[in-house]
Residue, then its C-alpha position, 0 to 999 in steps of 0.5 A: x500500500x502506498x501512502x501520500x506522505x511517503x518520501x522519495x526523490x520527487x520526480x521518480x516518486x511522481x512518475x511511479x505513482x502515475x504508472x501504478x495508478x494507470x494500471x488500477x481499476x476505477x473503483x480503486x482509484x475512487x477510493x484513493x482520491x479520499x487519501x489526499x488532496x494531491x491524489x484527488x487532483x491527480x486522478x481527477x485531472x483530464x490528462x490522467x482520465x484520458x491516458x487511463x482510458x487509453x492505457x487500461x488493460x483491454x484484457x480486463x474489459x467486461x461484457x454488458x448483458x441487457x435482460x428483459x423479464x416480467x414479474x406479476x408484481x413489478x411488471x416488465x423490467x429491463x436491466x443490465x448485468x456486467x461480467x468479466x469476459x472469462x466468467x460469462x454466465x454459462x452455468x446455472x450454478x455460477x451464472x449470476x453469483x454476486x452480479x448486481x443489476x443496473x435497471x435500464x427500462x426502455x433504454x437501448x445502447x447506441x454505442x460503447x466507447x472507453x467506459x461510456x455507454x450512450x443510451x437512448x431512453x424510449x419513454x422520455x425520448x432522452x439521449x444520455x451518456x452513462x459510466x457505470x464504473x463510477x456511476x456518473x451520467x450526462x444527459x444531452x440537451x434536446x436537439x433543435x429539430x425535436x420541436x418540429x417533429x411530425x409523423x412525416x419527419x425523416x427516420x434517424x440513425x445515431x452513432x457514438x464514438x471518440x475523436x482522438x484529435x480533439x480529445x472529445x466524445x461525439x454523438x452523431x444524428x443522421x436523418x434519412x428516408x425523406x418525404x417531400x419538402x422535408x430535407x435530411x439534417x445531420x447533427x453532431x453533439x460534442x461533450x466539450x462544447x455541450x451543444x448540438x450543431x448542424x453538419x453536412x448530410x450524406x451526399x446520397x439520399x438513404x432509404x435505410x440504415x440496416x444496422x447499429x453504428x460500429x466505431x473503429x479506427x476513429x470513424x463510425x460505420x453503418x450498412x446503408x441502402x440508397x434511396x435510388x438504388x434499393x438493391x445496392x447496399x454499402x458501408x457508410x463511414x463518418x470520420x469523427x475528426x474530419x466530420x466527413x462521410x465516406x463510402x466503403x464497398x463490401x467484400x461481397x457486393x452481391x450478397x446480403x450484409x447484415x451486421x458490422x462489428x470489430x474484430x482485433x481492432x479492425x472493421x468486420x462485416x457479416x455477409x452471406x445467406x442466413x444459414x451460410x454466413x461469413x465474417x470478413x475483416x478489413x486488415x487495412x483501414x479504408x482499403x477495400x482490397x484488404x478484406x479477408x475471410x475471418x471465419x466461415x460460420x456454415x459449420x457452426x451448430x445451430x438452427x437459426x441464422x447468425x445476426x450478431x458477432x462479438x469477439x472476446x479478447x481474453x480467450x478468443x471466444x465468439x459471442x453470436x446472436x442466433x435467430x430463434x436461439x438467442x445469444x451463444x458463446x462459441x470457442x473455435x479451438x474446441x468447437x464447443x457452443x454454450x448458451x448464455x444462462x438466463x437471469x431467471x426462468x422468465x428472462x431474455x437477453x436483449x443485447x450484449x456489448x463489450x465494455x471497458x471500465x474507465x474514469x471518463x465523466x468523472x469531472x463532468x455530468x452528475x453522480x448517480x445514487x445507487x446503480x440507476x442513473x436519475x434520468x432513467x427514473x424521470x417522469x418528464x413528459x415524453x419528447x419524441x426524437x424522431x428515432x423510429x428504431x435503434x436496431x438491436 
């Protein structure tokens, strides 16, 4: 145990403390802030929070599971559980021992980045950032076009990620599927400014956004379909630093593309027919020629088609969402396919997302009492953001 009054050569001591602190989980660092004013200031500084989020061991990342359950007394309930990657709930005996619940009724995950979850709350129409590790949340102000919502308003897609150039987190809102006299409007919200602003929309009109946004290598990616060519889909990118939309061709342009994901810090896509899906990985950023087959799922045991894939970093397991069967964990080395255990007999898993603990939002937003952020408990009048669906 280190004590703040310990004496040592000043520079060596300060550097040693920083190196030790950067390897510690957020829960430990929050306790250490109480030991001295200097430690409190050091751990809460923007520079330390940024470097801790970028350097904290990725092998310690966790898996966030969203559940739905129904109780006769409490009615429908949605909640998160957080698990270490190497201890996923695969057996009823040890599935949820000591695992706490984070209530999240009517919320869906827009994205997860550096310990922050971007959530959209259906009941009150609110977008918020939440860090469960330190129980801090930041509620975004309504964007200007909320006031003008009507049944003929465009559909909307959202994305969330980190801009390393400006050291800022951004939420992107893209409108599409426009009607007569209704022009699409794209906007971006940045934490550092705390405001929404209008940005240039995609040059091509879109008829559909087929999947949730995938954040990788400083850019957001969606699978989209053009309004004038509904038989053609491609990957639309948005650089968070340049704030410019781009286009990435699929590895199999003529086949169905259903989902984007991240494999070994690279963009990956699931293509192929329902019962013969393939995972492709782009080995070099923005180089279409670098698409290569990562995994052929044809021989994977299971009755339903593959919809979603996550690669875990600790043991290289793959987490699949299989139609009609739910979430399963597959080990390519052993060929063993395991089902995620339900929280209880009447529950279902709705979403699975990787999550890395961090201190982000420690010096922003507000603290939450207990596991549930206060905006989830709000009874405010519903504000419709025009988000018709959030995909998962």
